[in-house]
C-alpha positions as CSV (number, residue, x, y, z in Angstrom):
1,M,26.1,8.9,-14.6
2,A,29.0,6.7,-13.6
3,V,31.3,5.5,-16.4
4,S,32.5,1.9,-16.3
5,P,36.2,1.2,-16.3
6,A,37.8,-0.4,-19.3
7,P,37.3,-4.2,-19.2
8,W,41.0,-4.8,-19.0
9,A,41.4,-2.3,-16.1
10,D,38.5,-3.9,-14.3
11,R,39.9,-7.4,-14.7
12,I,43.4,-6.4,-13.5
13,G,42.0,-4.6,-10.5
14,R,39.7,-7.5,-9.6
15,G,42.7,-9.8,-10.1
16,L,44.8,-7.8,-7.7
17,M,42.1,-8.0,-5.0
18,A,41.8,-11.7,-5.5
19,L,45.5,-12.1,-5.1
20,D,45.5,-10.0,-2.0
21,A,42.7,-12.3,-0.6
22,I,44.6,-15.4,-1.4
23,A,47.9,-14.0,0.0
24,T,46.0,-13.2,3.2
25,L,44.7,-16.7,3.5
26,V,48.3,-17.9,3.3
27,A,49.1,-15.5,6.1
28,F,46.2,-17.0,8.0
29,A,47.7,-20.5,7.6
30,G,51.0,-19.1,8.9
31,G,49.2,-17.5,11.8
32,L,47.7,-20.9,12.8
33,A,51.2,-22.3,13.0
34,I,52.3,-19.4,15.2
35,M,49.3,-19.9,17.4
36,A,50.3,-23.5,18.0
37,E,53.7,-22.5,19.4
38,V,53.2,-19.2,21.0
39,S,53.6,-18.6,24.7
40,D,50.6,-18.2,26.9
41,D,51.2,-14.5,27.4
42,R,50.8,-14.0,23.6
43,A,48.1,-16.5,22.9
44,I,45.1,-14.2,22.8
45,T,47.0,-11.5,20.8
46,E,48.0,-14.1,18.2
47,A,44.5,-15.5,18.0
48,W,43.1,-12.1,17.4
49,R,45.7,-11.3,14.7
50,T,45.2,-14.7,13.0
51,S,41.4,-14.4,12.9
52,A,41.7,-10.9,11.5
53,Y,43.4,-12.4,8.4
54,I,40.1,-14.1,7.6
55,V,38.3,-10.8,7.8
56,F,40.8,-9.1,5.5
57,A,40.7,-11.9,3.0
58,G,36.9,-11.6,3.0
59,L,37.1,-7.8,2.4
60,W,39.4,-8.2,-0.5
61,A,37.3,-11.0,-1.9
62,L,34.2,-8.8,-1.7
63,L,36.1,-6.1,-3.7
64,A,37.2,-8.6,-6.3
65,I,33.6,-9.7,-6.8
66,A,31.8,-6.3,-6.7
67,P,34.3,-3.4,-6.6
68,R,31.7,-0.7,-7.2
69,R,29.1,-1.9,-4.7
70,Q,31.2,-1.8,-1.5
71,W,30.9,1.8,-0.4
72,G,33.5,2.7,2.1
73,L,35.3,-0.6,2.0
74,W,38.1,0.5,-0.3
75,E,38.8,3.5,1.8
76,M,38.8,1.6,5.1
77,L,41.3,-0.9,3.8
78,L,43.5,1.8,2.4
79,L,43.4,3.7,5.6
80,Q,44.2,0.7,7.8
81,K,46.9,-0.6,5.5
82,G,48.4,2.8,5.0
83,A,48.5,3.5,8.8
84,I,50.1,0.1,9.7
85,T,52.7,0.5,6.9
86,T,53.6,4.0,8.1
87,Y,53.8,2.8,11.7
88,A,55.9,-0.2,10.8
89,F,58.4,2.0,8.9
90,V,58.6,4.5,11.7
91,M,59.1,1.7,14.3
92,S,61.5,-0.2,12.1
93,D,63.8,-1.2,15.0
94,L,61.0,-3.3,16.5
95,P,60.8,-7.1,15.9
96,D,58.9,-7.9,12.7
97,A,58.5,-4.2,11.8
98,Q,60.5,-4.3,8.6
99,S,58.8,-7.4,7.2
100,T,55.4,-6.0,8.2
101,A,56.2,-2.7,6.5
102,V,57.1,-4.4,3.2
103,V,54.1,-6.7,3.2
104,D,51.6,-4.0,4.1
105,L,53.2,-1.6,1.6
106,I,52.6,-4.2,-1.1
107,L,49.0,-4.6,0.0
108,T,48.5,-0.8,0.2
109,V,49.9,-0.4,-3.3
110,T,47.9,-3.2,-4.9
111,T,44.7,-2.0,-3.2
112,L,45.3,1.6,-4.3
113,A,46.1,0.4,-7.9
114,A,42.9,-1.7,-7.9
115,Y,40.9,1.2,-6.5
116,V,42.0,3.3,-9.5
117,L,41.7,0.5,-12.1
118,C,38.2,-0.5,-10.9
119,R,37.1,3.0,-10.2
120,G,36.3,2.1,-6.6
121,W,35.1,5.6,-5.7
122,Q,32.0,4.9,-7.8
123,A,30.7,2.8,-5.0
124,W,29.6,6.1,-3.4
125,R,27.3,6.8,-6.4
126,S,23.9,5.2,-6.7
127,G,23.6,3.4,-10.0
128,A,27.3,2.7,-10.4
129,P,27.8,0.1,-13.1
130,E,28.4,-3.5,-11.9
131,P,29.8,-5.7,-13.2
132,V,31.6,-5.0,-16.5
133,S,30.4,-7.4,-19.1
134,G,32.7,-10.5,-19.2
135,A,34.9,-9.2,-16.4
136,R,33.2,-11.0,-13.5
137,L,35.4,-13.5,-11.7
138,A,34.4,-17.1,-11.6
139,G,32.0,-17.7,-8.9
């Protein structure tokens, strides 16, 4: 049987995921500004990147709402954020690489911390507890 995380740990983990979702919506707004000024040869790439912010914000929001019901979602986010962070650090001489590395490192660390705090691995178990009494975010 799956054991629920401590209520304080669950609240902190869910809060981290909510903050990541909000931060990603801010990045989306910045992406819209970039799209308005980008050259034609970068328009499609910037549109793809900007629309991806909405997807990532939604993924973090889902984890904030129900962290132990989203099997595979934690791991996909950690894999993608970890991979882009590593790539950005390795390619640090490229434009935007250093800022990307720092931002994605923060997202990787907060997602990993929330994964541990919320016991995200329990999503793979049937009957995982959800939600912890009183820990549900406003909705």
